[in-house]
Residue, then its C-alpha position, 0 to 999 in steps of 0.5 A: x144503852x143497847x136497845x135490846x140485851x138478851x141476857x143469859x136466856x135459856x128456853x127449855x121444852x119438855x121439861x120433865x118429860x123424856x123429851x126435854x131439850x134446850x133450843x137456846x141455852x144461856x144465850x146473852x147478846x146486845x143489839x145497838x139502836x140502828x143497828x142491822x144484825x144478821x143471825x145465821x145458824x144450821x136448822x135446830x141451831x136455835x134461830x126461831x126460838x131465839x127470835x120468838x123471844x124479842x117480842x114476848x112470843x115465848x117466855x124465857x125458861x130462865x133469863x131476861x130480854x130487856x127492851x130500852x133497858x126494862x124486863x119485857x116480862x116485868x109485868x105480862x099483862x103489858x106483853x102485847x104492848x112489847x109486840x107493837x114495838x118489837x115487829x116480828x115478820x115470820x117466814x112466808x108472812x103472806x100466808x097469814x094476809x086475810x083483810x078485802x084489800x091491800x089497804x085494810x091488811x096494812x091497816x090492821x095493826x096501826x088500827x090496833x094500835x090506836x091510830x085513826x083518820x089521817x094519822x092511820x092513813x099516813x101510817x099505811x102510805x108511808x109503810x106501803x112506799x117504804x116496801x116499793x108497793x104503789x097507791x094503785x095496789x091498795x085497794x086491790x085485794x091482796x090475794x091477787x098479787x104475786x108472791x113478792x108482792x104479798x110479802x111486801x104488804x105482810x112487811x108493810x103491816x108491821x112496818x106501819x105499826x113503827x116498831x122500835x125493832x123489826x125481826x125478818x125471819x128468812x124474809x126472801x125465801x121462795x122468791x125468785x133472784x130479781x124478788x129477793x134484791x128487790x125485796x132487800x133493796x126495800x129493807x135497806x131503804x127502810x133501815x136507812x130512811x128509819x134508822x132502824x133497828x133489824x135483825x135479819x135471820x136468813x140462811x143465805x151468807x150472801x144476803x147477809x155480806x151485803x146488808x148487815x153490820x154485825x152477825x151473830x153464829x149460833x150453834x146447837x142453842x149456843x152463841x158460836x160467834x159474833x162480830x163484823x162480816x169480815x171477822x166472821x167470814x175470816x172463820x170461814x174454814x171453821x164455819x164450814x165446819x160447822x155445816x155452816x156456809x159462806x158467801x160465794x165470793x168467799x169461796x172464791x177468795x179461799x181457794x185462790x189462797x189454796x193455790x198460793x195466792x196471797x189472798x185474805x180469805x175473809x172476802x166476801x163481797x165482788x168489790x173487795x176480792x176485784x181490789x186485792x186482785x188488781x192489787x195483785x196485778x199491780x205488784x202491790x199487796x192487797x188492800 
């Protein structure tokens, strides 16, 4: 059974007004336990509206969200419990920090979930470790930290609640290249360590290509395509025509193919392109 199942989801804003529009329309897909799913789409494609349904921040106009086979809106009074199970980290989450110390900020969620004493302390310290924060950071004010460290504090606050599903909305936005790489390394480590289910929304095709198992492409409130990174980036011209991007290395592969080299345009990592070029140099077929 999928951990998440979205069934014919539609969300319409401004119903009955001249401004009525559907941000997502008849969208259906599943997410398997332990899967790392990337979600991409241009601005206005419906990404943010979609992910806000996954933990009940928005209620569908029609359709269902199933978590472990159960409709999250079957009992509306229990929707708060869903938000502990599906952790959503918004873009620029550091702006939501508010406690006196990093420790207190990370502990806020698990404490509200009923954890106390050693159980709470373990949850806070384990979450901090997973995002690369050291013990010395825990007694500092979060506002004394760098932007990247603040981002880690906000992420740790969600991880400490031990959600079944982690939804990340542009987690590296605004960070420098080193900060982006470090934070994504922490997220990959969390995925491996916990066999976590993660949905990553990102505008960076390179970030998506390097990290996810499968990609969901949204366009104009609908799913345009879904598949592995190789399957999606093999359709590079279609992505570009839809106003989206492809990884830089895929652009290189496409350019080489346009110049007559028998390169697979589905290439999306430097290592894969290197293997193909070495195979051509040896006189064999690209692999």
